[in-house]
Backbone as CSV, one residue per row, in Angstrom:
resi,resn,N_x,N_y,N_z,CA_x,CA_y,CA_z,C_x,C_y,C_z
1,MET,-51.478,80.881,119.185,-50.354,80.097,117.688,-50.289,81.942,117.401
2,ASN,-49.357,82.392,117.031,-49.161,83.794,116.269,-49.655,83.551,115.301
3,SER,-50.575,84.751,114.396,-51.302,84.810,113.296,-50.590,84.438,112.770
4,ALA,-49.537,85.428,112.415,-48.468,85.367,111.061,-48.033,83.820,110.970
5,ILE,-47.727,83.448,112.355,-46.885,81.985,112.014,-48.305,81.244,111.801
6,LEU,-49.324,81.340,112.069,-50.866,79.922,111.601,-50.832,80.221,110.232
7,GLY,-50.474,81.595,109.683,-51.300,81.365,108.225,-49.937,81.027,107.516
8,LYS,-48.899,80.915,107.992,-48.092,80.209,107.069,-48.244,79.092,107.398
9,PHE,-48.221,78.498,108.363,-48.571,77.184,108.691,-49.960,76.528,107.665
10,THR,-50.667,77.424,107.923,-52.126,76.992,106.699,-51.574,76.888,105.199
11,ARG,-50.865,78.048,104.710,-50.321,77.427,103.835,-49.941,76.671,103.185
12,LEU,-48.729,76.701,103.636,-48.012,75.410,103.723,-48.549,74.212,103.835
13,SER,-49.041,74.176,104.968,-49.675,72.155,105.032,-50.685,72.463,103.529
14,ALA,-51.393,73.445,103.075,-51.935,73.560,102.022,-51.066,72.597,100.613
15,VAL,-49.930,73.286,100.434,-48.881,72.698,99.623,-48.130,71.764,99.722
16,VAL,-48.161,71.122,100.404,-47.449,69.841,100.660,-48.652,68.686,101.114
17,SER,-49.634,68.961,101.515,-50.361,67.964,101.387,-52.172,68.488,100.816
18,PRO,-51.878,68.207,99.906,-53.460,68.693,98.876,-54.287,68.048,99.168
19,PHE,-55.132,68.415,100.018,-56.661,67.823,100.407,-57.158,68.255,99.277
20,ILE,-58.553,67.151,98.910,-59.368,67.502,97.702,-60.621,67.854,98.186
21,ALA,-60.694,69.339,97.825,-62.758,69.375,98.233,-63.561,69.405,97.383
22,LEU,-64.275,68.212,97.608,-65.380,68.514,96.399,-66.738,69.139,96.719
23,ALA,-67.258,70.161,95.419,-67.981,70.781,95.688,-68.728,70.789,94.301
24,GLY,-69.958,71.438,94.475,-70.615,71.839,93.044,-72.398,71.201,93.484
25,ILE,-73.683,71.550,92.726,-74.434,71.577,92.743,-74.879,70.756,91.109
26,VAL,-75.381,69.548,91.924,-75.124,68.936,90.657,-77.106,68.248,91.023
27,VAL,-78.416,68.457,89.704,-79.288,67.545,89.710,-79.478,66.753,90.010
28,LEU,-81.122,65.844,90.447,-81.191,65.090,91.135,-80.717,63.912,90.080
29,GLN,-81.355,64.098,88.802,-81.544,63.540,87.568,-80.347,62.728,87.381
30,ALA,-79.364,63.576,87.532,-77.917,63.340,87.113,-77.020,62.432,88.366
31,GLN,-77.527,62.904,89.740,-77.068,62.076,90.445,-77.499,60.507,90.633
32,GLU,-78.535,60.478,90.392,-79.357,59.226,89.574,-78.891,58.406,88.790
33,TYR,-78.147,59.095,87.759,-77.835,58.671,86.561,-76.560,57.979,86.779
34,LYS,-75.699,58.823,88.139,-74.356,58.513,87.610,-74.321,56.977,88.765
35,LYS,-75.508,57.325,89.909,-75.445,56.130,90.494,-75.874,54.925,90.305
36,SER,-76.857,54.327,89.082,-76.907,53.359,88.342,-75.441,52.833,87.521
37,VAL,-74.694,53.940,86.915,-73.421,53.251,86.149,-72.731,53.214,86.528
38,ARG,-72.683,53.547,88.325,-71.702,52.630,89.296,-72.069,51.390,89.461
39,GLN,-73.106,51.702,89.562,-73.957,49.984,90.333,-73.581,49.158,88.831
40,LEU,-73.774,49.470,87.349,-73.180,48.619,86.692,-71.805,47.921,86.000
41,ASN,-70.740,48.705,86.796,-69.714,49.050,86.560,-68.853,48.148,88.023
42,ARG,-69.422,48.216,89.084,-68.836,47.707,90.364,-68.195,46.245,90.100
43,ALA,-69.121,45.569,89.531,-68.597,43.847,89.406,-67.085,44.108,88.168
44,ASP,-67.315,45.028,86.990,-66.177,44.796,86.407,-64.813,45.591,86.938
45,TYR,-65.402,46.623,87.896,-64.595,47.507,88.685,-63.010,46.184,89.491
46,LEU,-64.437,45.538,90.054,-63.922,44.590,91.187,-62.685,43.461,90.547
47,ALA,-63.219,43.266,89.726,-62.273,42.398,88.663,-61.430,42.899,88.445
48,GLN,-61.218,43.941,87.869,-60.075,44.689,87.448,-59.425,44.492,88.294
49,GLU,-59.544,45.373,89.581,-58.768,45.302,90.843,-58.246,44.460,91.198
50,GLN,-58.483,43.147,91.166,-58.467,41.636,91.181,-56.824,41.445,90.336
51,GLN,-57.389,41.494,89.147,-56.116,41.668,88.282,-54.777,42.285,88.153
52,GLN,-55.311,43.310,88.837,-54.501,44.461,89.610,-53.856,43.836,90.543
53,GLU,-54.263,43.555,91.675,-53.383,43.196,92.971,-52.791,41.954,92.515
54,LYS,-53.134,41.139,91.531,-52.176,39.836,91.103,-50.899,40.670,90.676
55,LEU,-50.971,41.762,89.937,-49.908,42.135,89.238,-48.804,42.798,90.209
56,VAL,-49.299,43.629,90.840,-48.417,44.291,92.172,-47.808,43.303,93.032
57,ASN,-48.710,41.919,93.264,-47.860,40.869,94.180,-46.770,40.489,93.343
58,TRP,-46.873,39.802,92.090,-45.933,39.749,91.344,-44.796,40.455,91.439
59,GLN,-44.892,42.019,90.828,-43.883,42.938,91.150,-43.356,42.720,92.218
60,GLN,-44.015,42.693,93.265,-42.835,42.543,94.581,-42.426,41.383,95.182
61,ASN,-42.937,40.683,94.815,-42.292,39.181,94.985,-41.148,38.249,93.963
62,SER,-41.708,38.861,92.724,-41.000,37.849,91.331,-39.068,38.664,91.672
63,PRO,-38.185,38.190,91.330,-36.773,38.166,90.745,-36.913,39.378,89.944
64,SER,-35.678,40.251,90.344,-35.697,41.459,89.491,-34.276,41.445,88.886
65,LEU,-33.484,40.469,89.003,-32.432,40.196,88.273,-31.905,41.977,88.091
66,GLY,-31.658,42.143,88.639,-30.736,43.516,88.800,-31.232,44.623,87.981
67,PHE,-32.953,44.467,87.945,-33.263,44.964,87.069,-34.679,46.324,88.642
68,ASP,-34.179,46.264,89.214,-34.702,46.887,90.446,-35.685,48.470,90.353
69,ASN,-34.637,48.868,89.279,-35.431,50.248,89.001,-36.267,50.519,88.065
70,LEU,-35.725,49.278,87.136,-36.785,49.582,85.786,-37.805,48.858,86.822
71,LYS,-38.190,47.868,87.665,-39.487,47.485,88.061,-40.192,48.590,88.817
72,ALA,-39.256,49.175,89.137,-39.990,50.095,89.941,-41.016,51.242,89.136
73,SER,-40.249,51.844,88.244,-40.822,52.950,87.474,-41.969,52.315,86.698
74,TRP,-42.242,50.987,86.535,-43.239,50.026,85.926,-44.034,50.076,86.832
75,SER,-43.848,49.353,88.742,-45.285,49.481,89.083,-45.738,50.943,89.364
76,TYR,-44.506,52.226,89.425,-45.290,53.575,89.973,-46.124,53.887,89.025
77,LEU,-45.805,53.286,87.561,-46.646,54.080,86.179,-47.785,53.416,86.576
78,ASP,-47.952,51.764,87.055,-49.417,51.369,87.261,-50.058,51.995,87.901
79,PHE,-49.475,52.896,89.212,-50.025,52.922,90.226,-50.925,54.717,90.021
80,VAL,-50.257,55.065,89.485,-50.584,56.206,88.386,-51.999,56.386,87.584
81,GLN,-51.346,54.992,86.500,-52.766,54.595,86.362,-53.988,54.401,87.525
82,TYR,-53.648,53.195,87.958,-54.391,52.761,88.853,-55.504,54.139,89.607
83,PHE,-54.914,55.029,90.384,-54.996,56.516,91.088,-55.665,56.924,89.887
84,GLY,-55.226,57.220,89.064,-56.084,58.038,87.784,-57.341,57.838,87.597
85,ASP,-57.734,56.525,87.470,-59.394,55.780,87.432,-59.896,56.340,88.299
86,ARG,-60.720,57.968,87.860,-61.629,58.226,88.893,-63.006,57.535,88.939
87,ASP,-63.418,56.987,88.160,-64.787,56.448,87.850,-64.622,55.204,88.751
88,ALA,-63.156,54.281,88.639,-63.063,53.059,89.350,-63.210,53.465,90.822
89,ARG,-62.346,54.502,91.010,-61.613,54.903,92.751,-62.925,55.369,93.437
90,ASP,-63.949,56.167,92.977,-65.002,56.383,92.947,-66.066,55.502,93.366
91,THR,-66.256,54.234,92.976,-66.453,53.278,93.465,-66.717,51.947,93.637
92,ILE,-65.114,52.231,93.825,-64.474,50.694,94.533,-63.332,51.307,95.979
93,GLY,-63.098,52.510,95.797,-62.165,53.187,96.271,-60.680,52.677,95.853
94,TYR,-59.801,52.901,97.365,-58.462,52.831,96.972,-57.586,51.666,97.506
95,LYS,-58.218,50.462,97.475,-57.419,49.546,98.258,-56.080,49.047,98.112
96,LEU,-56.000,49.750,96.587,-54.604,48.877,96.445,-53.582,49.553,96.214
97,VAL,-53.474,51.072,96.982,-52.431,52.054,97.332,-51.672,51.840,98.068
98,PRO,-52.027,50.945,99.471,-50.641,50.555,100.240,-49.733,49.549,99.716
99,GLU,-50.726,48.492,98.662,-49.788,47.383,98.085,-48.821,48.260,97.206
100,TYR,-49.170,49.194,96.034,-48.146,49.603,95.648,-47.121,50.109,96.601
101,PHE,-47.358,51.566,97.204,-46.372,51.619,98.347,-45.190,50.643,98.709
102,GLU,-46.267,49.820,99.348,-44.905,48.678,99.912,-43.970,48.541,98.994
103,THR,-44.493,47.534,97.285,-43.752,47.565,96.488,-43.117,48.250,95.947
104,LEU,-43.186,49.734,96.125,-42.366,50.668,95.851,-41.090,50.665,97.055
105,THR,-41.280,50.831,97.980,-40.229,50.702,98.982,-39.657,49.312,98.900
106,THR,-39.821,48.253,98.228,-38.910,47.103,98.224,-37.912,47.139,97.252
107,LEU,-38.569,47.311,96.131,-38.133,47.992,94.565,-36.810,48.993,94.670
108,ASP,-37.348,50.251,95.307,-36.874,51.157,95.132,-36.737,52.416,96.098
109,PRO,-36.351,52.252,97.184,-36.510,53.328,98.101,-35.642,54.709,98.003
110,ARG,-35.465,54.669,97.139,-35.149,55.884,96.704,-35.646,57.155,95.762
111,PHE,-37.028,56.535,95.580,-37.039,56.804,94.074,-38.697,58.037,95.142
112,THR,-37.936,59.211,95.467,-38.534,60.544,95.882,-40.128,61.016,95.205
113,LYS,-39.637,61.066,94.059,-41.111,61.597,93.270,-42.605,60.371,93.970
114,ALA,-41.458,59.370,94.015,-43.636,58.330,93.893,-43.660,58.541,95.018
115,TYR,-42.555,58.430,96.109,-43.026,58.538,97.553,-43.715,59.975,98.034
116,LEU,-43.717,61.092,97.513,-45.021,62.256,97.974,-46.176,61.892,97.240
117,GLY,-46.327,61.274,96.130,-47.397,61.045,95.451,-48.297,59.581,96.410
118,LEU,-47.335,58.712,96.707,-48.072,57.546,97.230,-48.512,58.225,98.536
119,SER,-47.771,58.924,99.162,-47.509,59.127,100.686,-49.072,59.870,100.773
120,VAL,-49.630,61.102,99.870,-50.741,61.548,99.970,-51.954,60.678,99.751
121,ALA,-51.175,59.952,98.282,-52.758,59.116,98.218,-52.961,57.879,99.280
122,ASN,-51.765,57.370,100.588,-52.441,56.227,101.065,-52.949,56.879,102.422
123,SER,-52.296,58.396,102.367,-53.629,58.973,103.687,-54.318,59.396,103.672
124,MET,-54.537,60.230,102.675,-55.569,61.152,102.540,-57.300,60.682,101.502
125,TYR,-56.209,59.559,100.867,-57.196,58.723,100.075,-58.049,57.167,100.518
126,ALA,-56.879,56.361,100.748,-57.216,55.461,101.489,-56.911,55.050,102.511
127,GLY,-56.800,55.967,103.507,-57.198,56.114,104.904,-55.901,55.388,105.629
128,ASN,-54.601,55.286,105.464,-54.012,54.009,106.466,-52.578,55.257,106.406
129,PRO,-52.796,56.635,107.280,-51.566,57.319,107.305,-50.512,56.200,108.373
130,GLU,-50.908,55.563,109.161,-50.071,54.578,110.314,-49.155,54.004,109.055
131,THR,-49.904,53.703,108.269,-48.962,52.642,107.175,-47.841,53.421,106.463
132,THR,-48.725,54.623,106.090,-47.491,55.533,104.929,-46.557,55.621,106.420
133,VAL,-46.247,56.708,107.435,-45.575,56.655,108.243,-44.431,55.464,108.385
134,ALA,-45.185,54.454,108.714,-43.911,53.078,108.491,-43.079,53.133,107.661
135,LEU,-43.679,53.279,106.310,-43.014,52.508,105.149,-42.459,54.129,104.744
136,MET,-42.512,55.516,105.235,-41.514,56.893,104.679,-40.481,56.101,106.063
137,GLU,-40.374,56.088,107.189,-39.540,55.356,108.017,-38.648,54.538,107.103
138,GLU,-38.800,53.771,106.611,-37.921,52.476,105.919,-37.416,53.409,104.620
139,VAL,-37.970,54.172,104.415,-37.811,55.394,102.728,-36.908,56.307,103.054
140,LEU,-37.204,56.717,104.107,-35.928,57.562,104.697,-34.777,56.892,105.206
141,ASP,-34.641,55.675,105.528,-33.099,55.443,105.753,-31.883,55.280,104.585
142,PHE,-32.839,55.305,103.144,-32.485,55.094,102.102,-31.809,56.346,101.080
143,VAL,-32.964,57.407,101.444,-32.758,58.556,100.291,-31.635,59.209,100.757
144,ASP,-30.997,59.686,99.489,-30.072,60.954,99.586,-30.482,61.917,100.292
145,PRO,-29.950,62.652,101.291,-30.432,64.002,101.888,-30.818,64.706,100.765
146,THR,-29.199,64.929,99.877,-29.316,66.388,98.858,-30.344,66.148,97.439
147,SER,-30.596,65.102,97.984,-31.842,64.528,96.497,-32.669,65.835,96.258
148,GLU,-33.110,66.175,94.805,-34.687,66.774,94.984,-35.421,66.683,95.735
149,GLN,-36.139,67.737,95.795,-37.098,67.463,97.180,-37.498,66.122,98.220
150,ALA,-35.814,66.116,98.621,-35.826,64.885,99.738,-36.511,65.355,100.994
151,ALA,-36.604,66.577,101.192,-37.101,67.156,102.557,-38.356,67.196,102.730
152,TYR,-39.338,67.281,101.284,-40.125,66.972,101.622,-41.223,65.748,101.844
153,LEU,-40.252,64.705,102.178,-40.556,64.004,102.928,-40.787,63.580,104.298
154,TRP,-40.050,63.974,104.457,-39.793,64.311,106.543,-41.416,65.121,106.870
155,THR,-41.174,66.449,105.317,-42.546,67.106,105.663,-43.815,66.489,106.084
156,PHE,-43.690,65.605,104.567,-45.065,64.944,104.976,-45.399,63.511,105.771
157,LYS,-44.238,62.940,106.190,-44.106,62.209,107.209,-44.583,63.333,108.620
158,GLY,-44.097,63.985,108.229,-44.785,65.035,109.784,-46.093,66.012,110.055
159,LEU,-46.798,65.866,108.374,-47.993,66.158,108.662,-48.918,64.792,108.994
160,ASP,-48.771,63.755,108.364,-49.705,62.333,108.892,-49.382,62.757,110.227
161,GLU,-48.139,62.481,111.159,-48.099,62.146,112.600,-48.604,63.681,113.391
162,LEU,-49.180,64.322,112.882,-49.509,65.463,113.488,-50.903,65.552,112.811
163,LEU,-51.286,65.485,112.005,-53.219,65.527,111.338,-53.513,64.204,111.810
164,PHE,-53.269,63.233,111.233,-53.810,61.604,111.826,-53.536,61.179,113.327
165,MET,-52.374,61.279,113.324,-52.034,60.383,114.707,-52.121,61.426,115.737
166,GLY,-52.135,62.866,115.495,-52.229,62.937,117.033,-51.083,63.770,117.724
167,ASP,-49.712,63.263,117.231,-48.810,63.448,117.684,-47.373,64.167,117.775
168,LYS,-47.754,65.407,118.354,-47.219,66.688,118.116,-45.657,66.071,118.008
169,GLU,-45.586,65.929,118.855,-43.681,65.753,119.543,-42.978,64.961,118.145
170,ALA,-42.990,63.787,117.090,-42.764,63.256,116.583,-43.291,64.140,115.394
171,ALA,-44.438,65.086,115.186,-44.258,65.961,113.669,-43.156,66.875,114.308
172,ILE,-42.907,67.402,115.132,-42.159,68.380,115.244,-40.291,68.245,115.251
173,ALA,-40.230,66.365,116.070,-39.218,65.922,115.247,-38.994,66.266,113.869
174,SER,-39.792,65.206,113.469,-39.790,65.027,111.901,-39.501,66.517,111.118
175,TYR,-39.871,67.655,111.563,-39.752,69.044,110.728,-38.168,69.745,111.138
176,LYS,-37.768,68.963,112.256,-36.568,69.421,112.103,-35.984,68.981,111.125
177,MET,-35.390,67.529,111.138,-35.327,66.815,110.165,-35.519,67.858,108.161
178,ALA,-36.654,67.927,108.267,-36.622,68.507,107.079,-36.404,70.083,106.685
179,ALA,-35.941,70.647,108.378,-35.296,71.254,107.977,-33.562,71.510,107.835
180,GLN,-33.145,70.302,108.475,-32.022,70.280,108.330,-31.482,69.934,107.002
181,TRP,-32.211,69.191,106.144,-32.049,68.319,104.979,-32.140,69.606,103.849
182,SER,-33.339,70.426,104.214,-33.923,71.187,103.283,-32.603,72.226,102.784
183,GLU,-31.747,72.084,103.912,-30.226,73.305,103.771,-29.441,72.687,103.320
184,LEU,-29.167,71.717,102.765,-28.847,70.670,101.696,-28.812,71.326,101.021
185,GLN,-30.188,71.719,100.322,-30.644,71.585,98.673,-31.664,72.796,99.011
186,PRO,-31.348,74.158,99.349,-31.954,75.316,99.251,-33.149,75.713,97.962
187,GLU,-33.973,76.315,98.342,-34.944,76.310,97.257,-35.541,77.553,97.443
188,PHE,-35.543,78.064,96.159,-36.051,79.729,96.842,-37.471,79.701,96.461
189,ARG,-38.680,80.327,97.090,-39.777,80.133,97.302,-40.614,81.640,97.437
190,PRO,-40.904,82.034,96.381,-41.715,83.135,96.245,-42.288,83.792,97.236
191,ASP,-43.320,82.356,97.792,-44.206,83.234,99.048,-43.419,83.278,100.633
192,GLY,-41.720,83.145,100.509,-41.309,83.432,101.369,-41.130,82.280,102.484
193,LEU,-42.340,81.144,102.244,-42.606,80.236,103.553,-41.248,79.220,103.603
194,THR,-40.948,78.683,104.696,-40.167,77.733,104.869,-40.113,76.812,105.973
195,ILE,-39.842,75.737,106.158,-39.749,74.602,106.857,-40.044,74.600,108.400
196,ARG,-38.966,75.480,108.453,-38.749,76.085,109.807,-39.751,76.921,110.452
197,ASP,-40.829,77.716,109.426,-41.730,78.341,109.574,-42.847,77.428,110.338
198,LEU,-42.887,76.355,109.877,-43.792,75.401,110.562,-43.964,74.748,111.853
199,GLU,-42.611,74.462,112.121,-41.723,74.010,113.212,-41.986,75.049,114.445
200,ALA,-41.820,75.746,113.726,-42.199,77.247,114.622,-42.961,76.964,115.104
201,GLY,-44.119,77.077,114.180,-45.790,77.155,114.641,-46.133,75.841,115.302
202,LEU,-45.606,74.850,114.823,-46.065,73.657,115.843,-45.670,74.152,117.497
203,GLN,-44.740,74.801,117.661,-44.270,74.479,119.063,-45.473,75.074,120.278
204,ASN,-46.033,76.275,119.515,-47.377,76.575,119.734,-48.759,76.012,119.647
205,THR,-48.774,75.091,119.080,-50.183,74.949,118.666,-50.746,74.151,120.326
206,THR,-52.037,74.774,120.153,-52.690,73.987,121.582,-52.952,72.688,121.751
207,GLU,-53.400,71.932,122.158,-54.079,70.473,122.246,-55.663,70.802,121.277
208,ILE,-56.425,71.615,122.049,-57.444,72.397,121.170,-57.472,72.177,119.628
209,ASP,-56.109,72.907,119.208,-56.246,73.111,117.536,-55.603,72.184,117.039
210,LEU,-55.007,71.038,117.342,-54.323,70.033,117.140,-55.518,68.861,116.877
211,LYS,-56.344,68.948,117.958,-57.680,67.900,117.559,-58.655,68.178,116.606
212,GLU,-58.773,69.860,116.649,-59.963,70.016,115.430,-59.266,70.444,114.212
213,ALA,-57.768,70.044,114.060,-57.181,70.043,112.571,-57.267,68.452,112.150
214,GLN,-57.176,67.620,113.346,-57.248,66.240,113.265,-59.158,65.685,112.565
215,VAL,-59.900,66.918,113.300,-61.356,66.356,112.683,-60.844,66.840,111.175
216,ARG,-61.175,68.030,110.943,-60.396,68.489,109.505,-59.680,67.320,108.972
217,ALA,-59.054,66.718,108.972,-58.280,66.036,107.845,-59.043,64.210,108.127
218,TRP,-59.240,64.375,108.878,-60.383,62.771,108.941,-61.814,62.680,108.195
219,SER,-62.119,63.922,108.072,-63.101,64.168,107.328,-62.996,63.832,106.365
220,SER,-62.126,64.678,105.946,-61.780,64.759,104.650,-61.263,63.714,103.655
221,VAL,-60.895,62.775,104.252,-60.868,61.206,104.215,-61.750,60.547,103.798
222,LEU,-62.820,60.517,105.263,-63.549,60.115,104.770,-64.687,60.273,103.111
223,THR,-64.302,61.489,102.849,-65.116,61.122,101.619,-64.211,60.823,100.532
224,HIS,-63.516,59.814,100.923,-62.725,58.887,99.749,-62.967,57.496,99.756
225,ILE,-63.255,57.175,100.905,-63.081,56.039,101.832,-65.040,54.940,101.286
226,ARG,-64.487,53.522,100.488,-65.872,53.110,100.001,-65.906,52.186,101.196
227,ASP,-64.681,51.809,101.781,-65.124,49.933,102.783,-65.898,50.433,103.854
228,SER,-66.810,50.049,104.038,-68.246,50.622,105.165,-67.731,50.494,106.640
229,GLN,-66.511,49.390,106.671,-65.499,49.001,107.758,-64.680,49.865,108.229
230,LYS,-64.020,50.645,107.305,-63.161,51.596,107.594,-63.825,52.771,107.824
231,GLN,-65.285,52.762,107.375,-65.879,54.327,107.188,-66.339,54.144,108.863
232,ARG,-66.657,53.580,109.201,-67.138,53.055,110.380,-65.612,53.701,111.503
233,GLU,-64.898,52.922,111.209,-63.600,53.216,112.194,-63.536,54.490,112.020
234,ILE,-63.448,55.358,110.856,-63.152,56.606,110.540,-64.467,57.733,111.403
235,LEU,-65.391,57.446,111.485,-66.809,58.491,112.099,-66.552,57.858,113.575
236,ALA,-65.876,56.776,114.139,-65.624,56.852,115.540,-64.745,57.438,116.099
237,LYS,-63.521,57.250,114.910,-62.534,58.655,115.378,-62.797,59.925,115.281
238,ILE,-63.586,60.849,114.515,-63.854,61.860,114.173,-65.201,61.987,115.834
239,THR,-66.034,60.933,116.121,-66.883,61.390,117.485,-65.902,61.595,118.305
240,ARG,-64.967,60.764,118.331,-64.323,60.905,119.600,-63.344,61.833,120.110
241,LEU,-62.777,61.735,118.479,-61.415,63.780,118.730,-62.942,64.980,119.301
242,LYS,-64.019,65.040,118.800,-64.807,65.945,119.139,-65.192,66.207,120.324
243,ALA,-65.398,64.848,120.832,-65.854,65.035,122.904,-64.636,65.138,123.456
244,GLU,-63.611,64.987,122.741,-62.521,65.000,123.377,-62.364,66.846,123.430
245,ILE,-62.443,67.340,122.216,-62.246,68.625,121.907,-63.396,69.570,123.162
246,SER,-64.621,69.097,123.207,-65.895,69.608,124.068,-65.673,69.291,125.373
247,GLU,-64.459,68.404,126.070,-64.372,68.442,127.337,-62.660,69.422,127.382
248,LEU,-62.088,69.556,126.266,-61.350,70.566,126.659,-61.403,71.968,126.547
249,LYS,-61.879,72.124,125.834,-62.778,73.263,125.571,-63.700,73.879,127.030
250,MET,-64.657,73.071,127.776,-65.050,73.055,129.317,-64.239,73.086,130.278
251,ALA,-63.312,72.087,129.695,-62.248,72.544,131.207,-60.740,73.966,131.172
252,ASN,-61.193,74.490,130.311,-60.383,75.609,129.900,-61.068,76.730,129.797
253,ASN,-62.485,76.506,129.735,-63.815,78.040,129.806,-63.659,78.491,128.693
254,VAL,-63.467,77.511,127.488,-63.614,78.275,126.109,-64.682,78.119,125.202
255,GLN,-65.009,78.829,124.753,-66.225,79.343,123.833,-66.566,78.038,122.752
256,PRO,-67.552,77.385,122.722,-67.633,75.728,121.660,-67.374,76.985,120.259
């Protein structure tokens, strides 16, 4: 990939898919203190989540009586509060994110702002990129292409297809749609980046580049997952991808 295009690809990816890198030096005593607090609160967090799950299910299945948009706003505010509870999420994870996503999709598929946040939350934090792509496809059937930030729905979908599902052709198709929609509502970007830059960069991405990007993406997700079964599934994906990278490098005589 051309280095200039790769640089733009990297920066734009950082803009539209904000990966969170957890870093810092913490003394052992502080680590043990935090661990003990989380153990004490885990039962409370689980009980709280059960109540929240009941509310989400009620919001999704109860009659709206013509107030779908109002219920959608209410559900989105609940999601923001749920996602923003860092202590609870660090302790028990992000189980309800796909539930909120599905509820919002049912109530108001034109709620663009909500889906930009839910996309990142469901893929990067809850580890459900396949669900994200499926729900985004439903949403994109309803969203007005001229609405603010609508093109980024295609961009986020493309990132999931590329970084998690390894589907380069699907990602390119999504970025072509994003480029078309972005022309309907042009935005000035001081860094000069465009969606077409990313689309062009993808054309020249090698299979090794793609799989290495997938390893980094899934490794980022792993830091947020608390469910042991999902942790094992993600670790298996990462192990398989690394093995495939090694095989490709050997076949192409690429130095590791």
